C-alpha positions as CSV (number, residue, x, y, z in Angstrom):
1,M,12.7,250.8,4.3
2,V,9.6,248.4,4.3
3,D,11.3,245.5,5.7
4,E,13.1,247.8,8.2
5,C,10.6,250.5,9.1
6,V,7.3,248.9,8.2
7,V,7.3,245.0,8.9
8,A,10.0,245.3,11.6
9,A,7.8,247.8,13.5
10,G,4.7,245.6,13.3
11,V,2.7,246.4,10.2
12,K,1.4,243.1,9.3
13,N,-1.5,243.8,6.7
14,E,0.0,242.3,3.1
15,R,-1.7,244.5,1.1
16,V,-0.6,247.9,3.0
17,I,3.1,246.3,3.0
18,Q,2.8,246.1,-0.8
19,A,1.5,249.4,-1.5
20,M,4.5,250.7,0.5
21,R,6.9,248.8,-1.7
22,D,5.2,250.1,-4.9
23,T,5.0,253.6,-3.9
24,K,8.0,255.9,-4.9
25,R,8.5,258.0,-1.7
26,H,11.0,260.2,-3.5
27,E,8.3,261.3,-6.3
28,F,7.0,263.2,-3.3
29,I,9.8,265.3,-2.0
30,L,11.1,268.0,-4.2
31,D,14.1,269.4,-2.6
32,P,17.2,267.9,-4.4
33,Q,19.3,268.0,-1.1
34,Q,16.5,265.5,0.9
35,L,16.0,262.7,-1.9
36,K,18.8,260.7,0.0
37,Q,16.8,260.6,3.0
38,A,13.6,259.8,1.2
39,Y,13.4,256.0,2.5
40,Y,14.7,256.8,5.8
41,D,11.8,256.3,8.8
42,M,11.4,260.3,9.5
43,A,9.3,263.1,8.5
44,L,10.7,265.8,6.1
45,P,9.9,269.3,5.3
46,I,7.9,269.9,2.2
47,G,7.2,273.9,2.7
48,E,4.4,275.9,4.5
49,K,5.3,274.6,7.8
50,A,4.2,270.8,6.9
51,T,5.8,267.7,6.3
52,I,5.8,264.5,4.3
53,S,5.3,261.5,7.3
54,P,7.5,259.0,7.8
55,P,6.7,255.7,6.2
56,Y,6.0,253.7,9.4
57,V,3.2,256.2,10.3
58,V,1.7,256.2,6.8
59,A,1.5,252.2,6.8
60,M,0.4,252.1,10.3
61,M,-2.4,254.6,10.0
62,T,-3.1,252.8,6.5
63,E,-3.7,249.6,7.9
64,Q,-5.4,250.7,10.9
65,L,-8.4,251.7,8.3
66,D,-8.6,248.2,7.0
67,P,-8.6,249.4,3.6
68,Q,-11.1,247.4,1.3
69,E,-11.2,247.6,-2.8
70,T,-15.1,249.1,-2.3
71,D,-14.1,251.9,0.2
72,V,-14.1,255.4,-0.5
73,V,-11.8,257.3,1.7
74,L,-11.7,260.8,2.8
75,E,-8.4,262.3,3.6
76,I,-7.8,265.3,5.5
77,G,-4.4,266.9,5.1
78,T,-3.0,266.3,1.8
79,G,0.3,267.6,2.4
80,S,2.6,265.8,-0.4
81,G,0.0,263.6,-1.4
82,Y,2.3,260.5,-0.4
83,Q,-0.5,259.0,2.1
84,A,-3.1,259.4,-0.7
85,A,-0.6,257.7,-3.1
86,V,-0.5,254.7,-0.6
87,L,-4.0,254.6,-0.3
88,S,-4.9,254.6,-3.9
89,P,-4.4,250.7,-5.2
90,L,-5.9,249.9,-2.0
91,V,-9.4,251.2,-2.3
92,K,-12.3,252.5,-4.6
93,E,-11.5,256.3,-4.7
94,V,-9.6,258.7,-2.5
95,Y,-10.8,262.6,-1.6
96,S,-8.1,264.5,-0.3
97,I,-8.2,268.0,1.2
98,E,-5.3,270.4,1.7
99,I,-5.7,273.6,3.3
100,E,-2.6,275.2,1.9
101,P,-3.3,276.5,-1.7
102,V,0.5,275.8,-2.5
103,L,0.9,272.0,-1.0
104,G,-2.9,271.3,-2.6
105,A,-1.6,272.5,-6.1
106,R,1.5,270.8,-5.9
107,A,0.3,267.5,-4.7
108,K,-2.1,267.8,-7.5
109,R,0.6,267.8,-10.1
110,V,2.6,264.9,-8.9
111,L,-0.3,262.6,-8.1
112,T,-1.7,263.4,-11.8
113,K,1.9,262.9,-13.2
114,L,2.2,259.2,-11.7
115,G,-1.3,258.2,-12.8
116,Y,-3.0,258.2,-9.4
117,K,-6.6,258.2,-10.9
118,N,-8.5,257.5,-8.5
119,V,-7.5,260.4,-6.0
120,F,-9.0,263.5,-6.1
121,T,-7.8,266.7,-4.3
122,M,-9.4,269.9,-3.3
123,V,-7.8,273.0,-1.6
124,G,-10.3,273.8,1.4
125,D,-10.8,273.8,5.3
126,G,-10.5,269.9,6.1
127,Y,-12.2,270.9,9.3
128,K,-15.3,270.9,7.0
129,G,-15.2,267.6,5.2
130,W,-16.1,267.2,1.6
131,P,-20.1,267.0,2.0
132,E,-20.6,266.5,-1.9
133,H,-19.0,263.5,-2.0
134,A,-20.1,261.9,1.6
135,P,-20.9,259.7,3.3
136,F,-17.2,257.9,3.5
137,D,-16.4,254.5,4.3
138,K,-13.2,255.4,6.1
139,I,-11.5,258.9,7.0
140,I,-7.9,259.6,7.6
141,V,-6.8,262.4,9.4
142,T,-2.9,263.9,8.9
143,C,-2.9,266.7,10.8
144,S,-3.9,267.2,14.6
145,P,-7.2,269.1,15.7
146,E,-7.6,269.4,19.7
147,K,-10.8,267.1,19.2
148,I,-12.6,265.5,16.2
149,P,-14.4,267.8,13.9
150,Q,-18.3,267.5,14.1
151,P,-18.7,267.3,10.4
152,L,-16.1,264.4,9.9
153,I,-18.4,262.7,12.4
154,E,-21.6,263.4,10.2
155,Q,-19.8,262.4,7.0
156,L,-18.6,259.3,8.5
157,K,-20.9,256.2,7.2
158,E,-22.5,253.8,9.9
159,G,-19.9,251.0,10.5
160,G,-17.0,253.1,9.0
161,R,-13.6,253.7,10.6
162,M,-11.9,257.2,11.5
163,I,-8.3,257.5,12.4
164,I,-7.2,260.8,13.7
165,P,-4.4,262.4,15.7
166,E,-6.1,264.6,18.6
167,G,-5.0,266.7,21.4
168,E,-2.5,269.7,22.2
169,R,0.3,271.1,19.7
170,Y,2.8,268.9,21.0
171,Q,0.9,265.9,22.9
172,Q,-1.3,263.7,20.8
173,V,-2.8,260.5,20.7
174,L,-3.5,258.7,17.6
175,Y,-7.2,257.7,17.8
176,L,-9.2,254.7,16.0
177,Y,-12.8,255.5,15.6
178,R,-15.5,253.2,14.8
179,K,-19.0,254.2,13.8
180,T,-21.5,252.1,15.7
181,D,-25.4,252.9,16.2
182,G,-24.6,256.8,15.1
183,K,-22.1,257.0,18.3
184,M,-18.0,257.3,17.7
185,E,-16.1,254.5,19.7
186,R,-12.7,255.3,20.2
187,E,-9.8,253.3,20.7
188,A,-6.3,254.6,21.7
189,V,-3.6,253.5,19.2
190,E,-0.4,255.2,20.2
191,G,1.1,258.8,21.2
192,T,2.3,260.6,18.2
193,M,2.6,264.2,17.2
194,F,1.5,265.6,13.8
195,I,1.2,269.4,12.6
196,P,-1.8,271.3,13.8
197,M,-5.0,271.4,11.9
198,T,-5.3,275.0,10.7
199,G,-8.2,276.7,9.5
200,E,-11.8,276.6,11.7
201,A,-9.9,273.8,14.0
202,E,-7.4,276.1,15.0
203,E,-9.5,279.0,16.0
204,R,-11.7,276.4,18.1
205,R,-8.1,275.5,19.9
206,K,-8.8,276.1,24.0
207,I,-5.3,275.2,24.9
208,S,-2.4,277.0,23.8
209,Y,1.1,276.7,24.3
210,D,4.1,279.1,25.2
211,A,6.9,278.2,23.4
212,T,9.1,280.7,26.0
213,R,8.7,278.0,28.8
214,P,9.3,274.7,27.3
215,S,8.9,271.5,29.5
216,L,8.7,267.9,29.1
217,I,5.9,265.9,30.2
218,N,5.7,262.9,32.4
219,G,9.5,263.0,32.5
220,G,9.6,260.4,35.7
221,F,7.6,257.9,33.4
222,E,4.8,257.6,36.2
223,E,1.9,258.1,34.1
224,S,0.5,255.7,31.6
225,A,-3.1,256.4,31.8
226,V,-3.9,256.5,27.5
227,I,-2.6,253.1,26.8
228,E,-1.5,250.7,29.2
229,G,2.3,250.3,29.6
230,V,3.1,253.1,27.3
231,P,4.3,256.2,29.1
232,D,1.8,259.4,28.6
233,G,3.2,262.1,26.3
234,W,6.2,260.4,24.5
235,Y,5.9,258.5,20.9
236,Y,7.5,256.4,18.9
237,V,7.9,254.1,21.6
238,R,10.1,251.5,20.3
239,Q,11.5,248.3,22.6
240,A,10.6,250.6,25.7
241,T,8.9,249.5,29.1
242,L,8.0,251.0,32.3
243,D,9.8,249.2,35.0
244,T,9.0,249.1,38.8
245,D,12.0,246.8,40.0
246,V,15.2,248.7,39.4
247,D,14.8,251.3,42.4
248,A,13.7,254.3,40.3
249,P,15.7,257.8,41.7
250,E,11.9,259.6,41.3
251,G,8.8,258.0,41.8
252,K,8.0,254.7,41.5
253,Q,8.8,253.4,38.2
254,C,11.5,254.7,35.3
255,L,11.6,253.8,31.5
256,T,13.7,251.3,30.2
257,L,15.2,250.7,26.5
258,R,16.1,247.0,26.2
259,N,17.8,246.0,22.7
260,Q,19.7,242.6,22.0
261,T,19.7,243.2,17.9
262,P,22.8,245.3,17.0
263,G,21.1,248.2,14.6
264,R,17.5,247.5,16.0
265,L,15.6,250.5,17.0
266,A,15.0,251.2,20.9
267,Q,13.8,254.7,21.5
268,V,11.3,257.3,23.0
269,L,10.7,260.7,21.7
270,Q,8.7,264.0,22.9
271,S,8.1,267.2,21.2
272,F,7.9,270.9,22.6
273,G,7.9,274.2,21.0
274,V,10.7,276.3,22.1
275,D,11.5,280.0,20.7
276,G,15.2,280.4,19.9
277,K,14.8,284.4,20.1
278,K,13.7,284.2,23.5
279,I,15.5,281.0,25.1
280,R,19.3,280.7,24.7
281,E,19.9,277.8,26.1
282,L,18.5,274.4,27.7
283,E,19.4,272.7,30.8
284,I,18.9,269.1,30.7
285,S,18.9,266.8,33.6
286,L,18.0,263.3,34.0
287,W,19.3,259.9,35.8
288,V,20.6,257.3,33.8
289,R,21.3,253.5,34.6
290,R,23.1,251.1,32.1
291,D,23.4,247.4,32.2
292,N,25.8,245.4,29.7
293,V,25.7,248.1,27.1
294,R,27.6,247.3,23.9
295,P,28.0,249.0,21.0
296,G,25.8,248.1,17.9
297,Q,27.0,247.7,14.3
298,S,29.9,250.1,14.7
299,E,31.7,251.5,17.8
300,T,29.9,255.0,17.7
301,D,26.7,253.0,18.3
302,L,25.8,253.9,22.0
303,P,22.7,255.2,23.7
304,A,22.3,258.9,24.7
305,V,20.1,261.7,24.6
306,W,19.5,263.7,21.2
307,V,18.0,267.0,21.0
308,Y,16.8,268.1,17.6
309,F,15.8,271.4,16.2
310,Y,13.6,272.8,13.7
311,D,12.8,276.4,12.0
312,A,9.5,277.3,11.8
313,N,9.0,275.6,8.2
314,R,10.1,272.3,10.3
315,A,13.5,272.1,8.4
316,P,15.9,270.4,10.8
317,I,18.8,273.1,12.0
318,G,21.0,271.1,14.6
319,A,21.3,268.5,17.2
320,E,22.8,268.1,20.3
321,E,24.2,264.9,22.3
322,I,24.0,264.0,25.8
323,G,25.9,261.1,26.5
324,P,26.9,258.5,24.6
325,W,27.3,255.7,27.6
326,S,28.5,252.2,27.8
327,G,29.2,249.0,30.3
328,T,27.3,248.5,33.1
329,V,26.8,251.6,35.8
330,E,24.3,252.1,38.4
331,W,22.1,255.0,38.4
332,A,23.9,258.4,38.4
333,E,22.7,261.9,37.6
334,K,23.6,263.5,34.2
335,R,23.3,267.3,34.0
336,T,24.4,269.4,31.2
337,T,23.4,272.9,29.2
338,I,23.0,272.8,25.2
339,A,22.6,276.0,23.1
340,V,19.4,276.5,21.2
341,P,19.5,277.9,17.6
342,K,18.1,281.2,17.3
343,N,15.9,280.2,14.5
344,A,14.4,277.0,16.6
345,R,10.8,276.9,16.8
346,L,10.3,273.2,17.9
347,A,12.4,270.3,19.3
348,N,12.4,266.7,19.5
349,F,13.8,265.4,22.7
350,C,14.9,261.4,21.9
351,L,16.2,259.0,24.2
352,R,17.5,256.2,22.4
353,M,19.9,253.2,22.3
354,S,21.2,254.1,18.5
355,G,21.6,250.4,17.7
356,A,23.2,249.5,20.9
357,T,22.7,246.1,23.0
358,G,21.8,245.8,26.6
359,E,19.5,247.9,28.5
360,V,19.5,251.4,29.5
361,S,17.0,252.8,32.3
362,F,16.0,256.7,32.2
363,D,14.4,258.6,35.3
364,D,13.5,262.2,36.5
365,V,14.2,263.9,32.8
366,R,13.5,267.5,33.0
367,I,14.5,270.7,30.6
368,R,15.1,274.1,32.1
369,P,14.9,277.2,29.7
370,I,17.5,279.7,30.2
371,A,15.9,283.2,28.8
372,A,18.5,285.0,26.1
373,T,19.7,288.2,27.1
374,K,18.2,291.4,26.0
């Protein structure tokens, strides 16, 4: 897991890498049916509409904090306790807050059983931080507010770092903040998607989302304002570039996935809410171009579009594939309709190579909801 999902994805801090090797992720997954997926780079549901973050995300966020042995760290969003466990050997103390009582109590039991004596948990609203133990050298937020909560700014030490996903419910950017002369200077790290921060942060949210009108953002890949060279609205971007020299069907540029190592990850994702009670189907259209595409480690490892559906607890409930494709073919439009499970509340839209080699370009990617009959 560490070699394929953490090191290969760009994490370089040796202490963080060792902590990832030493932390037993399966101990934080209670559903026996999910244990076989414990060491894959994927989020897994843990109840209360929450998930345990993928290993890469945990390692990358930890590395961004630049953890030191003398650090006192505040974590917002304990969840399963896995992120706190990874931080434990890297820092002096970890104070972790979880708003859901069931998750908070469960994480405390697991962390205590496993002997993480420098991790302290509390059930409460993470928006307010933990003033009794402030100021903190570092703060890590593993749920998403619309904007950074003011109490967390106040509880961060001068010179300290904070890593936090900010944005709308399904469109977020992971930002690294540094507190300098009392001001928060931020740097965009990458696009991402975390569960929303609840409590006061949710009450203060100004932008709402209508799950009866799902759509994709920046499906033409024209916008790249947040992080240069990365399409806005898309996340988990691996071996993907924005191209302007392939005569894009729509606009001036398209997205191209390139891979030369069979089995290696090349993809982009985007999430959206979808109410399966109101939406019966999704019509999907896109333009696809491929160049010398060959299967990866097996004959079925070929590029495709995948739509993964999840229920209200973020448990997977089905997936639909558009494709797969191989060979060399110039731009062609693809259009199809897929069914939406009635209990769907969330979907991940994934353009990926599936371990194939060659290159595949995508442009003008759209979804259109088809309402369920009354």
